[in-house]
C-alpha positions as MATLAB code, in Angstrom:
seq = 'XXXXXXXXXXXXXXXXXXXXXXXXXXXXXXXXXXXXXXXXXXXXXXXXXXXXXXXXXXXXXXXXXXXXXXXXXXXXXXXXXXXXXXXXXXXXXXXXXXXXXXXXXXXXXXXXXXXXXXXXXXXXXXXXXXXXXXXXXXXXXXXXXXXXXXXXXXXXXXXXXXXXXXXXXXXXXXXXXXXXXXXXXXXXXXXXXXXXXXXXXXXXXXXXXXXXXXXXXXXXXXXXXXXXXXXXXXXXXXXXXXXXXXXXXXXXXXXXXXXXXXXX';
ca = [
       2.837   14.219   56.251;
       0.460   16.250   54.078;
       1.796   18.189   51.082;
       0.411   21.458   52.406;
      -0.444   24.460   50.193;
      -2.353   27.666   50.920;
      -5.061   28.726   48.489;
      -7.702   31.397   48.080;
     -10.998   30.858   46.297;
     -11.396   34.661   45.895;
      -8.791   37.320   45.685;
      -9.796   38.788   49.051;
     -10.971   35.581   50.626;
      -9.301   33.909   53.571;
      -6.258   31.606   53.121;
      -7.273   27.978   53.136;
      -4.920   25.095   53.802;
      -5.179   22.179   51.445;
      -3.465   18.839   50.860;
      -2.049   18.736   47.369;
      -1.165   15.057   47.650;
       1.468   14.104   45.100;
       0.907   17.177   42.930;
       3.677   19.664   42.528;
       2.100   23.080   42.398;
       3.696   26.501   42.338;
       2.600   29.874   43.623;
       0.030   31.518   41.255;
      -0.989   28.120   39.814;
      -4.701   27.276   39.883;
      -5.959   24.104   41.410;
      -9.320   22.240   41.499;
     -10.122   21.674   45.126;
     -12.617   19.320   46.724;
     -14.379   21.576   49.196;
     -16.629   18.858   50.614;
     -19.588   20.553   48.888;
     -18.231   20.072   45.356;
     -15.217   21.061   43.269;
     -14.100   24.706   43.085;
     -11.121   26.456   41.540;
      -8.621   28.192   43.838;
      -5.386   30.065   43.347;
      -2.195   28.805   45.065;
      -0.947   31.604   47.312;
       1.818   29.859   49.276;
       3.618   26.531   49.393;
       5.926   27.250   52.378;
       5.751   27.694   56.160;
       2.328   26.208   56.601;
       1.762   24.426   59.880;
       0.586   20.795   59.829;
      -2.915   20.047   61.195;
      -2.873   20.237   64.986;
      -5.023   17.141   65.275;
      -5.213   14.021   63.178;
      -9.013   14.445   63.080;
      -8.731   17.837   61.379;
      -9.877   17.431   57.798;
      -7.999   19.239   55.039;
      -9.475   20.086   51.723;
      -7.951   17.907   49.055;
      -6.607   19.165   45.732;
      -8.227   17.030   42.989;
      -5.997   18.216   40.152;
      -4.241   21.200   38.671;
      -6.803   23.413   36.932;
      -7.006   23.129   33.203;
      -8.290   25.757   30.718;
     -11.821   24.374   30.776;
     -11.824   24.546   34.634;
     -10.817   28.217   34.583;
     -13.379   29.016   31.920;
     -16.170   27.371   34.043;
     -14.973   29.274   37.130;
     -15.011   32.554   35.247;
     -18.548   31.894   33.975;
     -19.802   30.962   37.477;
     -18.187   34.085   38.994;
     -19.783   36.326   36.317;
     -23.199   34.681   36.831;
     -22.994   35.102   40.626;
     -21.825   38.721   40.374;
     -24.678   39.675   37.989;
     -27.239   38.084   40.303;
     -25.849   39.879   43.380;
     -25.629   43.176   41.565;
     -29.295   42.962   40.592;
     -30.331   42.096   44.157;
     -28.268   44.785   45.845;
     -29.115   47.500   43.347;
     -32.803   46.830   43.999;
     -32.290   46.985   47.793;
     -30.430   50.270   47.504;
     -33.101   51.712   45.283;
     -30.743   52.394   42.378;
     -32.386   53.015   39.003;
     -29.962   50.980   36.943;
     -29.977   47.874   34.776;
     -26.934   45.517   35.206;
     -26.139   44.140   31.779;
     -23.132   41.820   31.725;
     -20.169   40.993   33.889;
     -16.603   40.361   32.740;
     -14.248   38.629   35.117;
     -10.525   38.982   34.430;
      -8.954   35.920   36.101;
      -5.478   37.340   35.710;
      -6.114   40.649   37.576;
      -8.867   39.022   39.638;
     -11.200   41.957   38.941;
     -14.925   42.026   38.138;
     -16.178   44.650   35.751;
     -19.971   45.111   35.677;
     -21.561   47.020   32.846;
     -24.917   48.705   33.372;
     -27.240   51.172   31.741;
     -29.269   53.891   33.335;
     -31.364   56.863   32.262;
     -29.308   59.208   34.511;
     -26.022   59.134   36.252;
     -25.990   56.773   39.266;
     -24.032   57.115   42.479;
     -22.966   53.430   42.790;
     -20.129   53.811   45.324;
     -22.092   52.087   48.106;
     -22.997   49.277   45.658;
     -19.357   48.728   44.805;
     -18.369   48.439   48.419;
     -21.057   45.968   49.197;
     -20.329   43.842   46.094;
     -16.603   43.806   46.806;
     -17.237   42.566   50.324;
     -19.756   39.853   49.392;
     -17.851   38.631   46.251;
     -14.473   39.002   48.011;
     -12.819   40.481   44.952;
     -12.287   43.865   43.314;
     -15.352   45.248   41.589;
     -15.632   48.016   38.983;
     -18.954   49.378   37.647;
     -19.172   51.075   34.255;
     -22.221   52.885   32.892;
     -22.696   52.530   29.167;
     -24.974   54.088   26.480;
     -27.653   52.475   24.405;
     -25.273   51.505   21.607;
     -22.861   49.775   23.938;
     -25.813   48.069   25.643;
     -26.803   46.535   22.324;
     -23.236   45.539   21.662;
     -22.891   43.866   25.068;
     -26.218   41.971   24.964;
     -26.266   41.155   21.289;
     -29.308   40.397   19.174;
     -30.473   40.034   15.507;
     -30.734   43.153   13.363;
     -33.423   44.182   10.913;
     -31.393   42.430    8.160;
     -31.772   39.058    9.926;
     -28.032   38.830   10.872;
     -26.298   39.326   14.216;
     -25.694   42.963   15.141;
     -22.728   44.512   13.386;
     -21.536   46.012   16.695;
     -21.503   42.582   18.222;
     -20.029   40.856   15.197;
     -17.195   42.937   13.730;
     -17.425   46.651   14.509;
     -14.598   47.811   16.829;
     -15.870   51.322   17.150;
     -19.038   53.327   16.436;
     -18.957   55.646   13.451;
     -20.851   58.948   13.427;
     -24.202   58.459   11.717;
     -26.595   61.263   10.702;
     -30.028   61.589    9.191;
     -28.400   63.196    6.203;
     -27.016   59.767    5.254;
     -30.498   58.365    5.069;
     -31.589   61.275    2.859;
     -28.532   60.736    0.725;
     -29.581   57.113    0.060;
     -33.274   58.011   -0.688;
     -34.490   56.064    2.375;
     -37.837   56.721    3.951;
     -37.241   58.869    6.988;
     -39.216   56.530    9.249;
     -37.554   56.129   12.606;
     -38.803   52.539   12.860;
     -37.054   51.644    9.615;
     -33.730   53.490    9.903;
     -33.116   52.919   13.645;
     -31.475   49.843   15.278;
     -32.664   48.002   18.369;
     -30.628   50.515   20.397;
     -32.941   53.313   19.258;
     -30.098   55.018   17.403;
     -29.670   55.354   13.659;
     -28.463   52.166   11.979;
     -24.719   51.889   11.836;
     -24.918   50.394    8.339;
     -26.109   53.787    7.013;
     -22.464   54.856    7.029;
     -21.069   51.787    5.214;
     -21.800   52.963    1.633;
     -22.598   56.572    2.226;
     -19.506   57.835    0.313;
     -20.422   55.715   -2.699;
     -24.003   57.019   -2.605;
     -22.779   60.622   -2.339;
     -20.413   60.122   -5.234;
     -23.088   58.577   -7.412;
     -25.575   61.326   -6.549;
     -23.158   63.984   -7.838;
     -23.286   62.233  -11.258;
     -27.061   62.053  -11.319;
     -29.263   64.676  -13.032;
     -31.956   66.367  -10.970;
     -35.684   65.680  -11.214;
     -37.389   67.887  -13.930;
     -34.009   68.592  -15.468;
     -33.892   68.414  -19.258;
     -31.145   66.195  -20.516;
     -29.941   64.741  -23.921;
     -30.400   61.036  -24.637;
     -29.777   58.831  -27.667;
     -33.487   59.339  -28.484;
     -33.468   63.080  -28.195;
     -34.159   65.451  -25.296;
     -35.916   64.106  -22.258;
     -37.106   65.217  -18.844;
     -35.864   63.475  -15.707;
     -38.698   61.922  -13.702;
     -36.650   60.090  -11.038;
     -33.313   58.466  -10.278;
     -32.293   55.171   -8.695;
     -28.949   55.529   -6.916;
     -28.691   51.761   -6.166;
     -29.255   50.697   -9.793;
     -27.503   53.839  -11.115;
     -30.359   54.433  -13.569;
     -32.458   57.502  -14.556;
     -36.137   57.394  -15.495;
     -37.004   59.995  -18.138;
     -39.882   61.106  -20.286;
     -38.990   61.595  -23.946;
     -40.534   64.269  -26.137;
     -43.060   61.707  -27.529;
     -44.187   61.036  -23.932;
     -42.476   57.669  -23.805;
     -41.093   56.671  -20.414;
     -37.719   54.936  -20.283;
     -35.363   53.810  -17.530;
     -31.815   54.425  -18.781;
     -28.380   53.469  -17.352;
     -26.433   56.510  -16.155;
     -23.576   55.799  -18.476;
     -25.967   55.769  -21.439;
     -26.967   59.276  -20.567;
     -23.289   60.350  -20.493;
     -22.728   58.800  -23.955;
     -25.858   60.481  -25.229;
     -24.576   63.867  -23.942;
];
C-alpha cells in the first residue's frame, strides 16, 4: 500500500496525490517530487483520508526526498524568474506602460511581490488577476520611484563601488543642491547625480562637517591677520581645512586654518 500524501506545487494549485515511500512527512513540510518531467518542490497539504489508486496501473508521483534549504532556494529563484517573465509578457499584451523590475517570492506566505517602475500611475488590477491565475498564487504589484529602482536592480556608482542604497543604506535621506554648494562642488548634474537621476546620497554623509568647517573659514577678499602680517583671503579649501592668502608683499601662501587662528 502506498504511503499517500497530498501536495500542492502552487498555493492555489490543485491537490496532487503522491507516494512518499518510507519518508515520514508532516503537513506544511516541503518535499521534492518526481513529476515525470523533472524534480519540483511541493508543499504537503494533507497526510490523511486520501484514497488509494483505483487501478494498479495508475501512476503516482513519487517523493524523492524531503526538501532541504538549497531545494527551497532554487524553487524560490525559479518562481521569481517565471513570474518576472510572465509579468513582462502580460503587461505588454495589456498595453501597460510599466517596467517590471524584480520579483520577491515569500515561501512562507506563498505570495509574490512584483516591483515595477512607470512614468505615471498604472491601473494594474487586471494584470494582477491574470498573473494570480497563471501562477496559481497570490500576487501583489508595487510601483517604486527611481531611487528604489536603483536599489532593487543594483549597479556600480561613480566612485567605483556598489551603490550605497544597495549595500548598506536602510532609508533614503533628504539631499538638496545646497549640500553640493556647501561642499564647493561643481553644480554639474552629471557629476552630482547618481544613476537614478537624483542627487547623490553621499552628499549628505559629511554635510554637517562641511557646514561646521565653513563657519570657521574666513570669506574671500576678507582681510585677516597671519603670523606674517595682514593678508587678503583668496580662496578656501574645506576638505584640507586650509586658506590661501595674499600677504602685503604680494606673496601667496596656503595656510592651515588653525595657523590663522593662532595668528589672530
